[in-house]
C-alpha positions as CSV (number, residue, x, y, z in Angstrom):
1,X,0.0,0.0,0.0
2,X,1.4,3.4,-1.0
3,X,1.0,6.1,1.6
4,X,0.9,9.7,0.4
5,X,3.8,11.5,2.0
6,X,1.8,14.7,2.6
7,X,-0.9,12.8,4.5
8,X,1.8,11.0,6.5
9,X,3.3,14.3,7.6
10,X,-0.2,15.6,8.5
11,X,-0.7,12.6,10.7
12,X,2.7,13.2,12.4
13,X,1.8,16.9,13.0
14,X,-1.5,15.9,14.5
15,X,0.1,13.3,16.8
16,X,2.6,15.9,18.0
17,X,0.1,18.6,18.7
18,X,-2.3,16.1,20.5
19,X,0.6,14.8,22.7
20,X,1.7,18.3,23.6
21,X,-1.8,19.8,24.2
22,X,-3.2,16.8,26.1
23,X,0.0,16.0,28.0
24,X,0.2,12.5,26.6
25,X,3.8,11.4,27.1
26,X,5.8,9.7,24.3
27,X,7.8,6.7,25.0
28,X,11.0,8.0,26.6
29,X,13.6,8.4,23.9
30,X,17.3,8.1,24.4
31,X,19.0,11.4,25.3
32,X,22.5,12.1,24.4
33,X,24.4,13.0,27.6
34,X,27.8,13.7,26.1
35,X,29.9,13.0,23.0
36,X,33.4,13.7,21.8
37,X,36.0,12.6,19.2
38,X,38.8,14.4,21.2
39,X,39.0,16.9,18.4
40,X,39.1,20.7,18.2
41,X,40.3,22.4,21.4
42,X,40.0,19.3,23.6
43,X,43.2,19.2,25.6
44,X,44.6,17.5,28.7
45,X,45.7,20.0,31.4
46,X,46.7,20.0,35.1
47,X,49.8,17.9,34.7
48,X,47.9,15.2,32.7
49,X,45.2,15.1,35.3
50,X,42.2,16.8,33.6
51,X,40.6,17.4,30.2
52,X,39.1,20.7,29.1
53,X,37.7,22.4,26.0
54,X,34.9,21.9,23.5
55,X,35.0,19.4,20.7
56,X,33.4,21.4,17.9
57,X,33.7,18.6,15.5
58,X,30.5,17.1,17.0
59,X,27.2,18.7,18.1
60,X,26.4,19.5,21.8
61,X,26.6,18.3,24.5
62,X,30.4,18.4,23.8
63,X,31.9,20.6,26.5
64,X,34.5,18.8,28.7
65,X,34.2,21.7,31.2
66,X,30.4,21.4,31.6
67,X,28.7,20.5,34.8
68,X,27.4,17.1,33.4
69,X,29.9,15.3,35.6
70,X,33.4,15.4,37.2
71,X,35.7,13.7,34.6
72,X,39.4,13.5,35.3
73,X,42.4,11.1,35.0
74,X,43.6,8.8,37.8
75,X,47.0,7.1,38.0
76,X,48.7,4.5,40.2
77,X,52.5,4.5,40.6
78,X,55.3,6.5,38.9
79,X,55.3,9.8,37.2
80,X,54.3,11.3,33.8
81,X,57.5,9.9,32.2
82,X,56.3,6.4,33.1
83,X,52.5,6.6,32.4
84,X,50.0,9.2,31.3
85,X,47.0,10.1,29.2
86,X,47.4,12.4,26.2
87,X,45.6,13.4,23.0
88,X,47.6,12.4,20.0
89,X,47.3,11.6,16.3
90,X,45.5,8.5,15.2
91,X,48.0,5.6,15.2
92,X,46.6,4.5,11.8
93,X,47.1,7.9,10.2
94,X,43.3,8.2,9.4
95,X,41.9,11.6,8.3
96,X,38.9,12.9,10.2
97,X,36.2,13.6,7.6
98,X,34.7,16.4,9.7
99,X,37.9,18.4,10.3
100,X,39.9,17.4,7.1
101,X,42.9,16.8,9.3
102,X,44.5,13.8,10.8
103,X,42.2,12.2,13.4
104,X,42.9,12.9,17.0
105,X,42.4,10.3,19.7
106,X,42.9,9.7,23.5
107,X,46.0,7.7,24.2
108,X,46.8,5.8,27.4
109,X,50.3,4.4,27.8
110,X,52.5,2.9,30.5
111,X,56.1,2.5,29.9
112,X,57.5,1.4,33.3
113,X,56.0,0.0,36.5
114,X,56.8,1.7,39.8
115,X,59.4,0.0,42.1
116,X,58.1,-2.8,44.3
117,X,56.9,-6.4,44.1
118,X,53.6,-7.0,42.3
119,X,53.4,-3.2,41.7
120,X,50.0,-2.4,40.2
121,X,49.8,0.4,37.7
122,X,47.0,2.2,35.9
123,X,45.9,5.1,33.7
124,X,42.2,5.6,34.0
125,X,39.5,8.2,33.1
126,X,37.1,8.4,36.0
127,X,33.6,10.0,36.3
128,X,32.2,11.1,39.6
129,X,28.7,12.5,40.1
130,X,27.4,10.4,37.3
131,X,23.9,10.6,38.9
132,X,22.5,7.7,36.8
133,X,21.3,4.2,37.4
134,X,21.1,3.5,33.6
135,X,23.2,4.5,30.7
136,X,24.5,3.3,27.3
137,X,28.1,4.0,26.1
138,X,29.7,3.6,22.7
139,X,33.3,4.2,21.8
140,X,36.1,3.1,19.5
141,X,39.1,1.2,20.9
142,X,42.5,0.5,19.4
143,X,44.8,-2.1,21.1
144,X,48.4,-1.3,20.1
145,X,50.3,-4.2,18.7
146,X,52.9,-3.8,21.5
147,X,50.4,-5.7,23.7
148,X,51.3,-8.8,21.6
149,X,54.7,-8.7,23.3
150,X,52.9,-10.4,26.2
151,X,52.5,-13.6,24.1
152,X,55.5,-15.2,25.8
153,X,55.1,-13.4,29.2
154,X,55.9,-16.1,31.8
155,X,53.5,-14.7,34.4
156,X,49.8,-14.0,34.6
157,X,48.6,-10.7,33.0
158,X,45.1,-9.1,33.3
159,X,44.3,-5.9,31.5
160,X,41.2,-4.0,32.8
161,X,39.7,-1.5,30.4
162,X,36.4,-0.6,32.0
163,X,35.1,-0.5,35.5
164,X,31.9,0.5,37.2
165,X,32.3,1.1,40.9
166,X,28.7,0.9,41.9
167,X,29.2,1.1,45.6
168,X,32.6,2.1,47.1
169,X,32.7,2.6,50.9
170,X,35.3,2.4,53.6
171,X,33.4,-0.6,55.0
172,X,31.3,-3.4,53.5
173,X,29.4,-3.5,51.3
174,X,31.3,-2.9,48.1
175,X,30.2,-3.7,44.6
176,X,31.8,-3.2,41.2
177,X,31.6,-4.6,37.6
178,X,35.0,-5.0,35.9
179,X,35.7,-5.8,32.2
180,X,39.1,-7.3,31.5
181,X,41.3,-9.2,29.0
182,X,43.2,-12.1,30.5
183,X,46.2,-13.7,29.0
184,X,46.3,-11.0,26.3
185,X,48.5,-11.9,23.4
186,X,48.4,-15.7,24.0
187,X,46.4,-18.1,21.9
188,X,44.0,-18.5,24.8
189,X,43.3,-14.8,25.4
190,X,39.8,-14.1,26.5
191,X,37.3,-11.5,27.7
192,X,36.0,-11.6,31.3
193,X,33.3,-9.6,33.1
194,X,32.7,-9.9,36.8
195,X,30.1,-8.5,39.3
196,X,31.8,-8.7,42.7
197,X,31.9,-7.6,46.2
198,X,35.4,-6.1,46.8
199,X,36.0,-8.2,49.9
200,X,33.6,-11.1,49.8
201,X,33.9,-12.6,46.3
202,X,32.0,-12.7,43.0
203,X,28.3,-12.5,42.5
204,X,28.8,-13.7,39.0
205,X,31.5,-14.0,36.3
206,X,31.3,-14.7,32.6
207,X,34.1,-15.4,30.0
208,X,34.2,-15.2,26.3
209,X,36.8,-16.6,23.9
210,X,35.8,-14.1,21.2
211,X,38.9,-12.7,19.4
212,X,40.4,-9.6,20.8
213,X,41.1,-7.2,17.9
214,X,44.6,-5.9,18.0
215,X,46.1,-3.3,15.6
216,X,42.7,-2.2,14.3
217,X,39.9,0.1,15.5
218,X,36.7,-1.6,16.7
219,X,33.5,-0.3,18.3
220,X,32.6,-1.3,21.9
221,X,29.2,-0.8,23.5
222,X,28.2,-1.0,27.2
223,X,24.7,-0.9,28.6
224,X,24.2,-0.7,32.4
225,X,21.0,-0.7,34.4
226,X,21.0,-1.0,38.2
227,X,18.8,-3.7,39.6
228,X,18.4,-7.1,41.3
229,X,18.9,-10.6,39.9
230,X,15.7,-10.1,37.8
231,X,15.9,-6.4,36.8
232,X,19.6,-5.7,36.7
233,X,21.2,-5.7,33.2
234,X,24.7,-5.5,31.9
235,X,25.4,-5.9,28.1
236,X,28.7,-5.6,26.3
237,X,29.2,-5.9,22.6
238,X,31.9,-5.2,20.0
239,X,31.9,-4.7,16.3
240,X,34.8,-4.9,13.9
241,X,34.8,-3.0,10.7
242,X,32.8,-4.8,8.0
243,X,31.6,-7.5,10.4
244,X,28.3,-8.1,12.4
245,X,28.1,-7.0,16.0
246,X,29.1,-9.6,18.6
247,X,27.3,-9.6,21.9
248,X,29.9,-11.0,24.3
249,X,28.0,-10.6,27.5
250,X,24.3,-10.2,28.3
251,X,23.9,-10.4,32.1
252,X,20.5,-10.3,33.8
253,X,21.6,-10.4,37.5
254,X,22.6,-8.3,40.4
255,X,24.2,-5.1,39.1
256,X,24.0,-3.5,42.5
257,X,24.7,-4.8,46.0
258,X,21.7,-6.7,47.5
259,X,22.1,-5.0,50.8
260,X,21.7,-1.4,49.5
261,X,18.9,0.0,47.3
262,X,19.9,0.9,43.7
263,X,21.5,4.4,43.5
264,X,23.7,6.2,41.0
265,X,27.1,4.6,40.6
266,X,29.9,6.1,42.7
267,X,32.5,6.0,39.9
268,X,32.7,4.9,36.3
269,X,35.9,4.3,34.4
270,X,34.8,4.4,30.7
271,X,38.4,4.4,29.5
272,X,41.0,2.5,31.5
273,X,44.3,0.8,31.2
274,X,45.1,-1.2,34.3
275,X,47.8,-3.9,34.6
276,X,47.5,-6.4,37.4
277,X,51.2,-6.6,38.1
278,X,54.1,-4.3,37.2
279,X,56.2,-7.1,35.8
280,X,53.9,-7.4,32.8
281,X,54.4,-3.7,32.0
282,X,58.2,-4.1,32.4
283,X,58.1,-7.2,30.2
284,X,56.7,-5.2,27.3
285,X,59.2,-2.4,27.9
286,X,62.1,-4.9,28.0
287,X,61.1,-5.9,24.5
288,X,61.1,-2.3,23.2
289,X,57.4,-1.5,23.6
290,X,54.9,0.1,25.9
291,X,51.4,-0.9,27.2
292,X,49.1,1.2,25.1
293,X,45.4,1.7,24.4
294,X,43.6,4.3,22.3
295,X,40.0,5.6,22.5
296,X,37.9,7.7,20.1
297,X,34.4,8.7,19.2
298,X,32.9,8.4,22.7
299,X,29.2,8.7,23.2
300,X,27.1,8.4,26.4
301,X,23.3,8.1,26.2
302,X,20.5,7.8,28.8
303,X,19.6,4.4,27.3
304,X,20.2,2.6,24.0
305,X,19.7,4.9,21.0
306,X,16.9,3.8,18.7
307,X,15.1,1.9,21.4
308,X,14.7,-1.8,21.5
309,X,16.8,-4.4,23.3
310,X,20.4,-3.3,24.2
311,X,21.7,-6.4,22.3
312,X,20.1,-5.4,19.0
313,X,21.7,-3.9,16.0
314,X,20.0,-0.9,14.4
315,X,18.5,-1.6,11.0
316,X,20.7,0.0,8.3
317,X,19.2,2.9,6.4
318,X,18.1,2.1,2.9
319,X,20.1,5.1,1.7
320,X,23.4,5.0,3.6
321,X,24.7,8.4,4.7
322,X,28.1,9.2,3.3
323,X,30.9,9.2,5.9
324,X,31.1,12.5,7.8
325,X,27.7,13.8,6.7
326,X,25.2,14.7,9.4
327,X,21.4,14.8,8.6
328,X,19.4,17.5,10.5
329,X,17.0,15.6,12.8
330,X,19.1,12.4,13.1
331,X,19.3,12.7,16.9
332,X,20.4,9.2,17.6
333,X,23.1,9.3,14.8
334,X,22.1,6.0,13.3
335,X,22.3,7.4,9.7
336,X,18.6,8.1,9.1
337,X,15.7,10.4,10.3
338,X,13.0,8.0,11.5
339,X,10.2,7.6,14.1
340,X,12.8,7.3,16.9
341,X,14.1,10.8,16.1
342,X,10.5,12.0,15.9
343,X,9.8,10.6,19.3
344,X,12.9,12.3,20.7
345,X,11.7,15.7,19.3
346,X,8.2,15.1,20.7
347,X,9.4,14.3,24.2
348,X,11.5,17.5,24.2
349,X,9.0,19.7,22.5
350,X,8.7,23.0,24.4
351,X,12.1,22.7,26.1
352,X,14.0,26.0,26.4
353,X,17.3,24.7,27.5
354,X,20.4,25.4,25.4
355,X,22.3,22.3,24.1
356,X,19.2,20.1,23.8
357,X,19.8,17.4,21.2
358,X,16.4,18.1,19.6
359,X,17.2,21.9,19.1
360,X,18.1,21.6,15.5
361,X,18.4,25.3,14.7
362,X,20.3,26.1,17.9
363,X,18.0,28.8,19.2
364,X,17.8,27.2,22.6
365,X,14.1,26.2,22.0
366,X,12.6,23.0,20.7
367,X,9.7,24.4,18.7
368,X,7.8,24.1,15.4
369,X,10.8,25.3,13.4
370,X,12.8,22.3,14.6
371,X,9.9,20.1,13.8
372,X,9.8,21.5,10.3
373,X,13.5,20.8,9.8
374,X,13.0,17.2,11.0
375,X,10.0,16.7,8.6
376,X,12.0,18.0,5.7
377,X,14.5,15.1,6.2
378,X,12.1,12.5,7.5
379,X,12.9,9.2,5.7
380,X,16.4,10.3,4.6
């Protein structure tokens, strides 16, 4: 059946006006909390301890100095000559289609462990005041080939690259979720995710023997929702270029300590490089390398963009958008303007806050002019 486009738009207009006038709430759409590709004037300051600036290569919210949260870097052991975070050129030499210059990325590296037996060492980005019990995060990760130097490491090496400290107190209870690589570089390298009490053991642990991409960019997605063994959810998936998405972990279990009601997470490390023992860092250095991870194109949403189950993959647009081209009204950045974008505009209609993702024309109001711009591109 062929539907007249003019009549379809009329139906959308009517639905929007009815929902606004009668106060009927739309299904809650995903809201973009923050995004950055580490471009423009993004810079690390304060002796490699903080990041500031606005990444103007992406649309707001893109201000590192905003009040969204307290984001900084945290280190263990040594000084800046031994480990630090920095913004550098893309190790693959790729050109950023938005800036026309070489792509810029966040680089974590550790060259030398601090003195001492079993000396732990880390470079981590940490977020305090997250004020959320649910979120969805997407970012790109590049594992430097130097990590392959661990292939003949005689000890046991674990590399943590994400951590959610749900409850962190001086006394029990504690609760955290950690995502790690174990035996990285060896033929049996694997992924592990654990929900644990810091002192009293694991609530659950899962392992996956999915391949760990090394020497190439891949996309990683994390979904977290605080809850009990029936309502808690943790999903982690990866996608390599040109390949389907792999859901490595889909946990429905405690994502919060049973003895305390769900509350916003204390600390979240969305980017992290943590080595379990200093001798693995020194092993890589002794072979002429350094422990290194890169991160790029980071997005944080209130829930999964596009709706649906966190394990699902968005349906590709029938007319793929050329790389680097943004369509006005494509709020969830999935390459098309569809009903999910419409719902997002409807749920924000009437807002007067600057930086709202649905404020297409940037006048700090979500109004009929933004609606018209969305309709012009609906279906693209």
